[in-house]
PyMOL Python script that loads the backbone (N, CA, C, O; Angstrom):
from pymol import cmd

cmd.read_pdbstr("""\
ATOM      1  N   MET A   1       0.809  -0.690  -0.252  1.00  0.00           N
ATOM      2  CA  MET A   1      -0.014   0.142   0.017  1.00  0.00           C
ATOM      3  C   MET A   1       0.519   0.984  -0.013  1.00  0.00           C
ATOM      4  O   MET A   1       0.824   1.257   1.149  1.00  0.00           O
ATOM      5  N   ASN A   2       1.093   2.064  -1.023  1.00  0.00           N
ATOM      6  CA  ASN A   2       1.413   2.836  -0.974  1.00  0.00           C
ATOM      7  C   ASN A   2       0.277   4.546  -0.130  1.00  0.00           C
ATOM      8  O   ASN A   2      -0.733   5.009  -0.658  1.00  0.00           O
ATOM      9  N   LEU A   3       0.761   4.937   0.862  1.00  0.00           N
ATOM     10  CA  LEU A   3      -0.059   6.094   1.558  1.00  0.00           C
ATOM     11  C   LEU A   3       0.784   6.998   1.338  1.00  0.00           C
ATOM     12  O   LEU A   3       2.006   6.941   1.479  1.00  0.00           O
ATOM     13  N   GLU A   4      -0.122   8.201   0.845  1.00  0.00           N
ATOM     14  CA  GLU A   4       0.633   9.275   1.035  1.00  0.00           C
ATOM     15  C   GLU A   4      -0.367  10.461   1.829  1.00  0.00           C
ATOM     16  O   GLU A   4      -1.426  10.811   1.307  1.00  0.00           O
ATOM     17  N   VAL A   5       0.036  10.949   2.964  1.00  0.00           N
ATOM     18  CA  VAL A   5      -1.018  11.573   3.822  1.00  0.00           C
ATOM     19  C   VAL A   5      -0.134  13.359   3.856  1.00  0.00           C
ATOM     20  O   VAL A   5       0.995  13.671   4.236  1.00  0.00           O
ATOM     21  N   ILE A   6      -1.304  14.218   3.257  1.00  0.00           N
ATOM     22  CA  ILE A   6      -1.005  14.888   2.939  1.00  0.00           C
ATOM     23  C   ILE A   6      -2.326  16.275   3.971  1.00  0.00           C
ATOM     24  O   ILE A   6      -3.547  16.360   4.110  1.00  0.00           O
ATOM     25  N   TYR A   7      -1.092  17.090   4.442  1.00  0.00           N
ATOM     26  CA  TYR A   7      -1.511  17.575   6.003  1.00  0.00           C
ATOM     27  C   TYR A   7      -1.892  19.591   4.999  1.00  0.00           C
ATOM     28  O   TYR A   7      -1.348  20.355   4.202  1.00  0.00           O
ATOM     29  N   LEU A   8      -3.118  19.477   5.813  1.00  0.00           N
ATOM     30  CA  LEU A   8      -3.550  21.255   5.219  1.00  0.00           C
ATOM     31  C   LEU A   8      -3.140  22.145   6.029  1.00  0.00           C
ATOM     32  O   LEU A   8      -2.903  21.903   7.212  1.00  0.00           O
ATOM     33  N   LYS A   9      -3.027  23.102   5.573  1.00  0.00           N
ATOM     34  CA  LYS A   9      -2.727  24.461   6.503  1.00  0.00           C
ATOM     35  C   LYS A   9      -3.343  24.439   7.635  1.00  0.00           C
ATOM     36  O   LYS A   9      -2.603  24.956   8.472  1.00  0.00           O
ATOM     37  N   LYS A  10      -4.770  23.952   8.304  1.00  0.00           N
ATOM     38  CA  LYS A  10      -5.270  23.687   9.168  1.00  0.00           C
ATOM     39  C   LYS A  10      -4.690  22.904  10.216  1.00  0.00           C
ATOM     40  O   LYS A  10      -4.899  23.200  11.393  1.00  0.00           O
ATOM     41  N   ALA A  11      -3.887  21.800   9.843  1.00  0.00           N
ATOM     42  CA  ALA A  11      -3.861  20.819  10.557  1.00  0.00           C
ATOM     43  C   ALA A  11      -2.584  21.132  10.611  1.00  0.00           C
ATOM     44  O   ALA A  11      -2.153  20.498  11.574  1.00  0.00           O
ATOM     45  N   ASP A  12      -1.237  22.083   9.873  1.00  0.00           N
ATOM     46  CA  ASP A  12      -0.124  21.987  10.093  1.00  0.00           C
ATOM     47  C   ASP A  12      -0.225  23.412  11.776  1.00  0.00           C
ATOM     48  O   ASP A  12       0.337  23.325  12.868  1.00  0.00           O
ATOM     49  N   LYS A  13      -1.371  24.766  11.120  1.00  0.00           N
ATOM     50  CA  LYS A  13      -1.209  25.583  12.206  1.00  0.00           C
ATOM     51  C   LYS A  13      -1.398  24.561  13.308  1.00  0.00           C
ATOM     52  O   LYS A  13      -0.690  24.962  14.231  1.00  0.00           O
ATOM     53  N   PHE A  14      -2.227  23.019  13.805  1.00  0.00           N
ATOM     54  CA  PHE A  14      -2.266  23.474  14.747  1.00  0.00           C
ATOM     55  C   PHE A  14      -1.019  22.126  15.342  1.00  0.00           C
ATOM     56  O   PHE A  14      -0.984  21.697  16.496  1.00  0.00           O
ATOM     57  N   PHE A  15      -0.285  21.766  14.424  1.00  0.00           N
ATOM     58  CA  PHE A  15       1.183  21.333  15.294  1.00  0.00           C
ATOM     59  C   PHE A  15       2.028  22.756  15.773  1.00  0.00           C
ATOM     60  O   PHE A  15       2.338  23.144  16.899  1.00  0.00           O
ATOM     61  N   SER A  16       2.219  23.248  14.665  1.00  0.00           N
ATOM     62  CA  SER A  16       2.590  24.371  14.887  1.00  0.00           C
ATOM     63  C   SER A  16       2.455  25.014  17.210  1.00  0.00           C
ATOM     64  O   SER A  16       3.169  25.317  18.166  1.00  0.00           O
ATOM     65  N   LYS A  17       1.355  24.873  16.900  1.00  0.00           N
ATOM     66  CA  LYS A  17       0.514  25.980  18.764  1.00  0.00           C
ATOM     67  C   LYS A  17       0.912  25.229  19.434  1.00  0.00           C
ATOM     68  O   LYS A  17       1.749  25.531  20.285  1.00  0.00           O
ATOM     69  N   ASN A  18       0.246  23.433  19.217  1.00  0.00           N
ATOM     70  CA  ASN A  18       0.227  22.271  20.373  1.00  0.00           C
ATOM     71  C   ASN A  18       1.137  21.614  20.232  1.00  0.00           C
ATOM     72  O   ASN A  18       1.596  21.235  19.155  1.00  0.00           O
ATOM     73  N   ASN A  19       1.706  21.282  21.761  1.00  0.00           N
ATOM     74  CA  ASN A  19       2.454  19.850  21.259  1.00  0.00           C
ATOM     75  C   ASN A  19       2.268  18.599  21.420  1.00  0.00           C
ATOM     76  O   ASN A  19       3.040  17.698  21.091  1.00  0.00           O
ATOM     77  N   ILE A  20       1.150  18.496  21.972  1.00  0.00           N
ATOM     78  CA  ILE A  20       0.110  17.363  22.591  1.00  0.00           C
ATOM     79  C   ILE A  20       0.598  16.084  21.577  1.00  0.00           C
ATOM     80  O   ILE A  20       0.895  14.922  21.855  1.00  0.00           O
ATOM     81  N   LEU A  21       0.553  16.779  20.331  1.00  0.00           N
ATOM     82  CA  LEU A  21       0.386  15.477  19.301  1.00  0.00           C
ATOM     83  C   LEU A  21       1.328  15.919  17.673  1.00  0.00           C
ATOM     84  O   LEU A  21       1.233  16.774  16.792  1.00  0.00           O
ATOM     85  N   LYS A  22       2.230  14.721  18.001  1.00  0.00           N
ATOM     86  CA  LYS A  22       3.405  15.178  16.766  1.00  0.00           C
ATOM     87  C   LYS A  22       2.903  15.258  16.083  1.00  0.00           C
ATOM     88  O   LYS A  22       1.723  14.952  16.254  1.00  0.00           O
ATOM     89  N   LYS A  23       3.320  15.718  14.748  1.00  0.00           N
ATOM     90  CA  LYS A  23       3.177  15.161  13.369  1.00  0.00           C
ATOM     91  C   LYS A  23       3.094  13.529  13.115  1.00  0.00           C
ATOM     92  O   LYS A  23       2.214  12.799  12.661  1.00  0.00           O
ATOM     93  N   SER A  24       4.022  13.373  13.470  1.00  0.00           N
ATOM     94  CA  SER A  24       4.527  11.480  13.111  1.00  0.00           C
ATOM     95  C   SER A  24       4.125  10.669  13.480  1.00  0.00           C
ATOM     96  O   SER A  24       4.131   9.546  12.976  1.00  0.00           O
ATOM     97  N   ASP A  25       3.396  11.199  15.027  1.00  0.00           N
ATOM     98  CA  ASP A  25       1.896  10.301  15.448  1.00  0.00           C
ATOM     99  C   ASP A  25       0.443  10.345  14.223  1.00  0.00           C
ATOM    100  O   ASP A  25      -0.023   9.568  13.390  1.00  0.00           O
ATOM    101  N   ALA A  26       0.145  11.676  14.707  1.00  0.00           N
ATOM    102  CA  ALA A  26      -0.512  11.743  13.663  1.00  0.00           C
ATOM    103  C   ALA A  26      -0.209  10.960  12.196  1.00  0.00           C
ATOM    104  O   ALA A  26      -1.214  10.458  11.693  1.00  0.00           O
ATOM    105  N   THR A  27       0.582  10.857  11.728  1.00  0.00           N
ATOM    106  CA  THR A  27       0.826  10.088  10.022  1.00  0.00           C
ATOM    107  C   THR A  27       0.484   8.953  10.582  1.00  0.00           C
ATOM    108  O   THR A  27      -0.144   8.184   9.854  1.00  0.00           O
ATOM    109  N   LYS A  28       0.802   8.465  12.126  1.00  0.00           N
ATOM    110  CA  LYS A  28       0.930   6.515  12.092  1.00  0.00           C
ATOM    111  C   LYS A  28      -0.522   6.317  12.104  1.00  0.00           C
ATOM    112  O   LYS A  28      -1.165   5.368  11.654  1.00  0.00           O
ATOM    113  N   LEU A  29      -0.986   7.534  12.784  1.00  0.00           N
ATOM    114  CA  LEU A  29      -2.499   7.000  13.288  1.00  0.00           C
ATOM    115  C   LEU A  29      -3.500   7.077  11.725  1.00  0.00           C
ATOM    116  O   LEU A  29      -4.352   6.218  11.494  1.00  0.00           O
ATOM    117  N   VAL A  30      -3.383   7.558  11.326  1.00  0.00           N
ATOM    118  CA  VAL A  30      -3.627   7.500   9.624  1.00  0.00           C
ATOM    119  C   VAL A  30      -3.097   6.428   9.367  1.00  0.00           C
ATOM    120  O   VAL A  30      -3.789   5.411   9.339  1.00  0.00           O
ATOM    121  N   THR A  31      -2.187   6.400   9.198  1.00  0.00           N
ATOM    122  CA  THR A  31      -1.369   5.130   8.630  1.00  0.00           C
ATOM    123  C   THR A  31      -3.097   3.674   8.914  1.00  0.00           C
ATOM    124  O   THR A  31      -3.837   3.293   8.007  1.00  0.00           O
ATOM    125  N   LYS A  32      -3.200   3.152  10.762  1.00  0.00           N
ATOM    126  CA  LYS A  32      -3.582   2.350  10.782  1.00  0.00           C
ATOM    127  C   LYS A  32      -4.435   2.771  10.758  1.00  0.00           C
ATOM    128  O   LYS A  32      -4.768   2.112  11.744  1.00  0.00           O
ATOM    129  N   ALA A  33      -5.975   3.793  10.398  1.00  0.00           N
ATOM    130  CA  ALA A  33      -7.031   4.062   9.844  1.00  0.00           C
ATOM    131  C   ALA A  33      -7.194   3.137   8.405  1.00  0.00           C
ATOM    132  O   ALA A  33      -8.123   2.389   8.099  1.00  0.00           O
ATOM    133  N   CYS A  34      -5.848   3.494   7.575  1.00  0.00           N
ATOM    134  CA  CYS A  34      -6.435   3.112   6.456  1.00  0.00           C
ATOM    135  C   CYS A  34      -6.153   1.905   6.321  1.00  0.00           C
ATOM    136  O   CYS A  34      -6.749   1.186   5.519  1.00  0.00           O
ATOM    137  N   LYS A  35      -5.364   1.567   6.954  1.00  0.00           N
ATOM    138  CA  LYS A  35      -5.555  -0.176   6.798  1.00  0.00           C
ATOM    139  C   LYS A  35      -6.548  -0.577   7.745  1.00  0.00           C
ATOM    140  O   LYS A  35      -6.617  -1.799   7.613  1.00  0.00           O
ATOM    141  N   LYS A  36      -7.186  -0.290   8.444  1.00  0.00           N
ATOM    142  CA  LYS A  36      -8.525  -0.877   9.290  1.00  0.00           C
ATOM    143  C   LYS A  36      -9.507  -0.673   8.268  1.00  0.00           C
ATOM    144  O   LYS A  36     -10.369  -1.503   7.980  1.00  0.00           O
ATOM    145  N   ILE A  37      -9.336   0.653   7.622  1.00  0.00           N
ATOM    146  CA  ILE A  37     -10.356   0.924   6.388  1.00  0.00           C
ATOM    147  C   ILE A  37     -10.490   0.001   4.820  1.00  0.00           C
ATOM    148  O   ILE A  37     -11.577  -0.278   4.314  1.00  0.00           O
ATOM    149  N   PHE A  38      -9.371  -0.312   4.324  1.00  0.00           N
ATOM    150  CA  PHE A  38      -9.176  -0.972   3.140  1.00  0.00           C
ATOM    151  C   PHE A  38      -8.630  -2.322   3.569  1.00  0.00           C
ATOM    152  O   PHE A  38      -9.012  -3.291   2.913  1.00  0.00           O
ATOM    153  N   PHE A  39      -7.688  -2.548   4.699  1.00  0.00           N
ATOM    154  CA  PHE A  39      -7.387  -4.197   4.495  1.00  0.00           C
ATOM    155  C   PHE A  39      -7.900  -4.789   5.912  1.00  0.00           C
ATOM    156  O   PHE A  39      -7.164  -5.425   6.667  1.00  0.00           O
ATOM    157  N   LYS A  40      -9.611  -4.420   6.240  1.00  0.00           N
ATOM    158  CA  LYS A  40     -10.626  -5.044   7.308  1.00  0.00           C
ATOM    159  C   LYS A  40      -9.157  -5.436   8.533  1.00  0.00           C
ATOM    160  O   LYS A  40      -9.209  -6.644   8.765  1.00  0.00           O
ATOM    161  N   GLU A  41      -8.626  -5.141   8.876  1.00  0.00           N
ATOM    162  CA  GLU A  41      -7.429  -5.391   9.973  1.00  0.00           C
ATOM    163  C   GLU A  41      -7.866  -4.817  11.330  1.00  0.00           C
ATOM    164  O   GLU A  41      -8.100  -3.640  11.606  1.00  0.00           O
ATOM    165  N   ASP A  42      -7.920  -5.803  12.046  1.00  0.00           N
ATOM    166  CA  ASP A  42      -8.592  -5.780  13.492  1.00  0.00           C
ATOM    167  C   ASP A  42      -7.152  -4.807  14.485  1.00  0.00           C
ATOM    168  O   ASP A  42      -6.395  -5.154  15.392  1.00  0.00           O
ATOM    169  N   ILE A  43      -7.304  -3.780  13.873  1.00  0.00           N
ATOM    170  CA  ILE A  43      -6.469  -2.480  14.640  1.00  0.00           C
ATOM    171  C   ILE A  43      -7.670  -1.676  15.743  1.00  0.00           C
ATOM    172  O   ILE A  43      -8.887  -1.500  15.706  1.00  0.00           O
ATOM    173  N   ASN A  44      -6.490  -1.307  16.758  1.00  0.00           N
ATOM    174  CA  ASN A  44      -7.509  -0.913  17.859  1.00  0.00           C
ATOM    175  C   ASN A  44      -7.557   0.639  17.344  1.00  0.00           C
ATOM    176  O   ASN A  44      -6.388   0.898  17.629  1.00  0.00           O
ATOM    177  N   ILE A  45      -7.860   1.377  17.010  1.00  0.00           N
ATOM    178  CA  ILE A  45      -8.041   2.609  16.485  1.00  0.00           C
ATOM    179  C   ILE A  45      -9.998   3.182  17.144  1.00  0.00           C
ATOM    180  O   ILE A  45     -11.053   2.558  17.262  1.00  0.00           O
ATOM    181  N   ASP A  46      -9.577   4.648  17.408  1.00  0.00           N
ATOM    182  CA  ASP A  46     -11.305   5.118  17.383  1.00  0.00           C
ATOM    183  C   ASP A  46     -11.403   5.421  16.112  1.00  0.00           C
ATOM    184  O   ASP A  46     -10.504   6.221  15.851  1.00  0.00           O
ATOM    185  N   LEU A  47     -11.985   5.205  15.270  1.00  0.00           N
ATOM    186  CA  LEU A  47     -12.254   5.924  13.997  1.00  0.00           C
ATOM    187  C   LEU A  47     -13.495   5.228  13.649  1.00  0.00           C
ATOM    188  O   LEU A  47     -13.920   4.074  13.715  1.00  0.00           O
ATOM    189  N   LYS A  48     -14.089   6.856  13.087  1.00  0.00           N
ATOM    190  CA  LYS A  48     -15.521   6.099  12.702  1.00  0.00           C
ATOM    191  C   LYS A  48     -15.661   7.514  11.296  1.00  0.00           C
ATOM    192  O   LYS A  48     -15.246   8.673  11.286  1.00  0.00           O
ATOM    193  N   LYS A  49     -16.577   6.546  10.077  1.00  0.00           N
ATOM    194  CA  LYS A  49     -17.132   7.553   9.410  1.00  0.00           C
ATOM    195  C   LYS A  49     -18.344   8.281   9.271  1.00  0.00           C
ATOM    196  O   LYS A  49     -19.495   7.854   9.180  1.00  0.00           O
ATOM    197  N   LEU A  50     -17.776   9.807   9.267  1.00  0.00           N
ATOM    198  CA  LEU A  50     -18.912  10.894   9.359  1.00  0.00           C
ATOM    199  C   LEU A  50     -20.529  10.777   8.392  1.00  0.00           C
ATOM    200  O   LEU A  50     -20.737   9.889   7.566  1.00  0.00           O
ATOM    201  N   LYS A  51     -21.176  11.495   8.619  1.00  0.00           N
ATOM    202  CA  LYS A  51     -22.035  11.748   8.513  1.00  0.00           C
ATOM    203  C   LYS A  51     -22.679  13.136   8.338  1.00  0.00           C
ATOM    204  O   LYS A  51     -22.340  14.163   8.926  1.00  0.00           O
ATOM    205  N   GLY A  52     -24.054  12.939   7.075  1.00  0.00           N
ATOM    206  CA  GLY A  52     -24.623  14.375   6.803  1.00  0.00           C
ATOM    207  C   GLY A  52     -23.441  15.252   5.587  1.00  0.00           C
ATOM    208  O   GLY A  52     -22.712  14.679   4.777  1.00  0.00           O
ATOM    209  N   ASN A  53     -23.524  16.239   5.728  1.00  0.00           N
ATOM    210  CA  ASN A  53     -22.519  16.984   4.988  1.00  0.00           C
ATOM    211  C   ASN A  53     -20.729  16.753   4.986  1.00  0.00           C
ATOM    212  O   ASN A  53     -19.925  16.963   4.078  1.00  0.00           O
ATOM    213  N   LEU A  54     -20.554  16.339   6.117  1.00  0.00           N
ATOM    214  CA  LEU A  54     -19.126  15.380   6.215  1.00  0.00           C
ATOM    215  C   LEU A  54     -19.255  13.730   5.954  1.00  0.00           C
ATOM    216  O   LEU A  54     -18.756  12.889   6.701  1.00  0.00           O
ATOM    217  N   SER A  55     -19.829  13.512   5.052  1.00  0.00           N
ATOM    218  CA  SER A  55     -20.135  12.185   4.410  1.00  0.00           C
ATOM    219  C   SER A  55     -17.968  11.413   4.098  1.00  0.00           C
ATOM    220  O   SER A  55     -17.203  10.544   4.516  1.00  0.00           O
ATOM    221  N   SER A  56     -18.020  12.323   3.315  1.00  0.00           N
ATOM    222  CA  SER A  56     -16.982  12.163   2.709  1.00  0.00           C
ATOM    223  C   SER A  56     -15.666  11.719   3.313  1.00  0.00           C
ATOM    224  O   SER A  56     -14.650  11.228   2.821  1.00  0.00           O
ATOM    225  N   PHE A  57     -16.085  12.117   4.772  1.00  0.00           N
ATOM    226  CA  PHE A  57     -14.857  11.849   5.656  1.00  0.00           C
ATOM    227  C   PHE A  57     -14.549  10.891   7.004  1.00  0.00           C
ATOM    228  O   PHE A  57     -15.361  10.019   7.314  1.00  0.00           O
ATOM    229  N   TYR A  58     -13.400  11.096   7.735  1.00  0.00           N
ATOM    230  CA  TYR A  58     -13.370   9.843   8.705  1.00  0.00           C
ATOM    231  C   TYR A  58     -12.771  10.347  10.116  1.00  0.00           C
ATOM    232  O   TYR A  58     -11.567  10.529  10.301  1.00  0.00           O
ATOM    233  N   ARG A  59     -13.670  10.526  10.985  1.00  0.00           N
ATOM    234  CA  ARG A  59     -12.718  10.883  12.465  1.00  0.00           C
ATOM    235  C   ARG A  59     -12.014   9.736  12.933  1.00  0.00           C
ATOM    236  O   ARG A  59     -12.207   8.520  12.919  1.00  0.00           O
ATOM    237  N   ILE A  60     -10.967  10.664  13.432  1.00  0.00           N
ATOM    238  CA  ILE A  60      -9.709   9.551  14.680  1.00  0.00           C
ATOM    239  C   ILE A  60      -9.468  10.433  15.422  1.00  0.00           C
ATOM    240  O   ILE A  60      -8.871  11.480  15.170  1.00  0.00           O
ATOM    241  N   ARG A  61     -10.313   9.768  17.272  1.00  0.00           N
ATOM    242  CA  ARG A  61      -9.848  10.566  18.441  1.00  0.00           C
ATOM    243  C   ARG A  61      -9.144   9.609  18.665  1.00  0.00           C
ATOM    244  O   ARG A  61      -9.144   8.458  18.231  1.00  0.00           O
ATOM    245  N   TYR A  62      -8.284  10.358  19.663  1.00  0.00           N
ATOM    246  CA  TYR A  62      -6.864  10.393  20.070  1.00  0.00           C
ATOM    247  C   TYR A  62      -7.041  11.132  21.381  1.00  0.00           C
ATOM    248  O   TYR A  62      -6.380  12.146  21.610  1.00  0.00           O
ATOM    249  N   LYS A  63      -7.647  10.797  21.978  1.00  0.00           N
ATOM    250  CA  LYS A  63      -7.240  11.347  23.910  1.00  0.00           C
ATOM    251  C   LYS A  63      -8.627  12.915  23.606  1.00  0.00           C
ATOM    252  O   LYS A  63      -9.818  12.605  23.579  1.00  0.00           O
ATOM    253  N   ASP A  64      -8.247  14.300  23.432  1.00  0.00           N
ATOM    254  CA  ASP A  64      -9.013  15.263  23.477  1.00  0.00           C
ATOM    255  C   ASP A  64      -9.013  15.827  22.437  1.00  0.00           C
ATOM    256  O   ASP A  64      -9.537  16.919  22.218  1.00  0.00           O
ATOM    257  N   ILE A  65      -8.024  14.689  21.152  1.00  0.00           N
ATOM    258  CA  ILE A  65      -8.446  15.470  20.098  1.00  0.00           C
ATOM    259  C   ILE A  65      -8.545  14.608  18.389  1.00  0.00           C
ATOM    260  O   ILE A  65      -7.776  13.782  17.897  1.00  0.00           O
ATOM    261  N   ARG A  66      -9.349  14.996  18.037  1.00  0.00           N
ATOM    262  CA  ARG A  66      -9.856  14.732  16.522  1.00  0.00           C
ATOM    263  C   ARG A  66      -9.117  15.055  15.338  1.00  0.00           C
ATOM    264  O   ARG A  66      -8.633  16.138  15.007  1.00  0.00           O
ATOM    265  N   ILE A  67      -9.108  14.226  14.900  1.00  0.00           N
ATOM    266  CA  ILE A  67      -8.086  13.914  13.019  1.00  0.00           C
ATOM    267  C   ILE A  67      -9.252  13.876  12.495  1.00  0.00           C
ATOM    268  O   ILE A  67      -9.918  12.962  12.983  1.00  0.00           O
ATOM    269  N   LEU A  68     -10.060  14.764  11.325  1.00  0.00           N
ATOM    270  CA  LEU A  68     -10.461  14.455  10.059  1.00  0.00           C
ATOM    271  C   LEU A  68     -10.164  14.635   9.075  1.00  0.00           C
ATOM    272  O   LEU A  68      -9.645  15.664   8.642  1.00  0.00           O
ATOM    273  N   PHE A  69     -10.465  13.536   8.425  1.00  0.00           N
ATOM    274  CA  PHE A  69      -9.041  13.225   7.193  1.00  0.00           C
ATOM    275  C   PHE A  69      -9.983  12.324   5.776  1.00  0.00           C
ATOM    276  O   PHE A  69     -10.246  11.125   5.687  1.00  0.00           O
ATOM    277  N   GLU A  70     -10.223  13.170   5.067  1.00  0.00           N
ATOM    278  CA  GLU A  70     -10.276  12.349   3.640  1.00  0.00           C
ATOM    279  C   GLU A  70      -9.502  11.634   2.943  1.00  0.00           C
ATOM    280  O   GLU A  70      -8.295  11.872   2.895  1.00  0.00           O
ATOM    281  N   VAL A  71     -10.207  10.398   2.127  1.00  0.00           N
ATOM    282  CA  VAL A  71      -9.319   9.186   1.767  1.00  0.00           C
ATOM    283  C   VAL A  71      -9.890   9.407   0.201  1.00  0.00           C
ATOM    284  O   VAL A  71     -11.079   9.640  -0.016  1.00  0.00           O
ATOM    285  N   LYS A  72      -8.687   9.283  -1.062  1.00  0.00           N
ATOM    286  CA  LYS A  72      -9.123   9.575  -2.242  1.00  0.00           C
ATOM    287  C   LYS A  72      -8.254   7.862  -2.279  1.00  0.00           C
ATOM    288  O   LYS A  72      -7.212   7.387  -1.826  1.00  0.00           O
ATOM    289  N   ASN A  73      -9.182   7.487  -2.933  1.00  0.00           N
ATOM    290  CA  ASN A  73      -8.559   6.029  -3.476  1.00  0.00           C
ATOM    291  C   ASN A  73      -7.762   5.959  -5.173  1.00  0.00           C
ATOM    292  O   ASN A  73      -8.456   5.915  -6.188  1.00  0.00           O
ATOM    293  N   ASP A  74      -6.578   5.961  -5.204  1.00  0.00           N
ATOM    294  CA  ASP A  74      -6.754   5.420  -6.502  1.00  0.00           C
ATOM    295  C   ASP A  74      -5.963   4.739  -7.263  1.00  0.00           C
ATOM    296  O   ASP A  74      -4.852   5.020  -6.815  1.00  0.00           O
ATOM    297  N   GLU A  75      -5.792   3.891  -8.286  1.00  0.00           N
ATOM    298  CA  GLU A  75      -4.781   2.790  -8.465  1.00  0.00           C
ATOM    299  C   GLU A  75      -4.205   2.182  -8.287  1.00  0.00           C
ATOM    300  O   GLU A  75      -4.239   0.981  -8.554  1.00  0.00           O
ATOM    301  N   ILE A  76      -2.973   3.150  -7.434  1.00  0.00           N
ATOM    302  CA  ILE A  76      -1.418   3.054  -7.578  1.00  0.00           C
ATOM    303  C   ILE A  76      -1.507   3.823  -6.086  1.00  0.00           C
ATOM    304  O   ILE A  76      -1.031   3.116  -5.198  1.00  0.00           O
ATOM    305  N   ILE A  77      -2.029   5.154  -5.608  1.00  0.00           N
ATOM    306  CA  ILE A  77      -1.367   5.659  -3.832  1.00  0.00           C
ATOM    307  C   ILE A  77      -2.823   6.170  -4.029  1.00  0.00           C
ATOM    308  O   ILE A  77      -3.499   6.745  -4.882  1.00  0.00           O
ATOM    309  N   ILE A  78      -2.955   5.585  -2.621  1.00  0.00           N
ATOM    310  CA  ILE A  78      -3.959   5.894  -1.841  1.00  0.00           C
ATOM    311  C   ILE A  78      -3.632   7.400  -0.661  1.00  0.00           C
ATOM    312  O   ILE A  78      -3.014   7.314   0.401  1.00  0.00           O
ATOM    313  N   GLN A  79      -4.071   8.320  -1.076  1.00  0.00           N
ATOM    314  CA  GLN A  79      -3.761   9.688  -0.508  1.00  0.00           C
ATOM    315  C   GLN A  79      -5.207  10.043   0.910  1.00  0.00           C
ATOM    316  O   GLN A  79      -6.436   9.963   0.925  1.00  0.00           O
ATOM    317  N   ALA A  80      -4.374  10.347   1.681  1.00  0.00           N
ATOM    318  CA  ALA A  80      -5.260  10.696   3.034  1.00  0.00           C
ATOM    319  C   ALA A  80      -5.255  11.886   3.409  1.00  0.00           C
ATOM    320  O   ALA A  80      -5.138  12.007   4.628  1.00  0.00           O
ATOM    321  N   ILE A  81      -5.358  13.054   2.687  1.00  0.00           N
ATOM    322  CA  ILE A  81      -5.526  14.134   3.326  1.00  0.00           C
ATOM    323  C   ILE A  81      -6.196  14.816   4.248  1.00  0.00           C
ATOM    324  O   ILE A  81      -7.346  15.211   4.052  1.00  0.00           O
ATOM    325  N   VAL A  82      -5.475  15.040   5.453  1.00  0.00           N
ATOM    326  CA  VAL A  82      -5.998  15.884   6.889  1.00  0.00           C
ATOM    327  C   VAL A  82      -6.357  17.187   6.611  1.00  0.00           C
ATOM    328  O   VAL A  82      -5.592  18.138   6.447  1.00  0.00           O
ATOM    329  N   ASN A  83      -7.617  17.178   6.564  1.00  0.00           N
ATOM    330  CA  ASN A  83      -7.853  18.669   6.904  1.00  0.00           C
ATOM    331  C   ASN A  83      -8.158  19.085   8.487  1.00  0.00           C
ATOM    332  O   ASN A  83      -8.357  20.299   8.532  1.00  0.00           O
ATOM    333  N   ASP A  84      -8.247  18.540   9.641  1.00  0.00           N
ATOM    334  CA  ASP A  84      -8.485  19.609  10.687  1.00  0.00           C
ATOM    335  C   ASP A  84      -8.106  18.547  11.333  1.00  0.00           C
ATOM    336  O   ASP A  84      -8.221  17.346  11.089  1.00  0.00           O
ATOM    337  N   ILE A  85      -7.478  19.336  12.483  1.00  0.00           N
ATOM    338  CA  ILE A  85      -6.953  18.622  13.827  1.00  0.00           C
ATOM    339  C   ILE A  85      -7.300  19.626  15.268  1.00  0.00           C
ATOM    340  O   ILE A  85      -6.705  20.699  15.368  1.00  0.00           O
ATOM    341  N   ASP A  86      -8.152  19.256  16.199  1.00  0.00           N
ATOM    342  CA  ASP A  86      -8.322  20.572  16.908  1.00  0.00           C
ATOM    343  C   ASP A  86      -9.035  18.829  18.230  1.00  0.00           C
ATOM    344  O   ASP A  86      -9.313  17.635  18.126  1.00  0.00           O
ATOM    345  N   PHE A  87      -8.978  19.893  19.241  1.00  0.00           N
ATOM    346  CA  PHE A  87      -9.554  19.525  20.944  1.00  0.00           C
ATOM    347  C   PHE A  87     -11.418  19.147  19.734  1.00  0.00           C
ATOM    348  O   PHE A  87     -11.941  19.621  18.725  1.00  0.00           O
ATOM    349  N   ARG A  88     -11.709  18.047  20.745  1.00  0.00           N
ATOM    350  CA  ARG A  88     -13.526  17.795  20.446  1.00  0.00           C
ATOM    351  C   ARG A  88     -14.219  19.295  20.571  1.00  0.00           C
ATOM    352  O   ARG A  88     -15.166  19.248  19.786  1.00  0.00           O
ATOM    353  N   GLY A  89     -14.202  20.052  20.929  1.00  0.00           N
ATOM    354  CA  GLY A  89     -14.818  21.473  21.263  1.00  0.00           C
ATOM    355  C   GLY A  89     -15.140  22.251  20.259  1.00  0.00           C
ATOM    356  O   GLY A  89     -16.233  22.704  19.916  1.00  0.00           O
ATOM    357  N   SER A  90     -14.243  22.348  19.883  1.00  0.00           N
ATOM    358  CA  SER A  90     -14.054  23.352  18.322  1.00  0.00           C
ATOM    359  C   SER A  90     -13.750  22.819  16.932  1.00  0.00           C
ATOM    360  O   SER A  90     -13.154  23.403  16.027  1.00  0.00           O
ATOM    361  N   ILE A  91     -14.265  21.614  16.935  1.00  0.00           N
ATOM    362  CA  ILE A  91     -13.290  20.817  15.439  1.00  0.00           C
ATOM    363  C   ILE A  91     -14.984  20.355  14.520  1.00  0.00           C
ATOM    364  O   ILE A  91     -15.144  19.990  13.356  1.00  0.00           O
ATOM    365  N   TYR A  92     -15.693  20.505  15.288  1.00  0.00           N
ATOM    366  CA  TYR A  92     -16.691  20.318  14.011  1.00  0.00           C
ATOM    367  C   TYR A  92     -17.522  21.669  13.753  1.00  0.00           C
ATOM    368  O   TYR A  92     -18.332  21.727  12.828  1.00  0.00           O
TER     369      TYR A  92
END
""", "prot")
cmd.dss("prot")
cmd.show_as("cartoon", "prot")
cmd.util.cbc("prot")
cmd.orient("prot")
């Protein structure tokens, strides 16, 4: 699986302001989530597909932090685009 994790400006801003979650840890979480989505591996990660106008997004819950990302599946490369990372009260 070739996985490319892309962080948008909003997510990069979260990393620069907060030291709670490192970018490398977030990449590991997104990688685990993609393995769970595509390969149905039994990985212990709190992952949920969102509904409504955010139906193309997935949510990872890590402590009080939520990671919203969208998966674009091409034939060769899977792109996980991390749109937003923030605390649970202000993410949605």
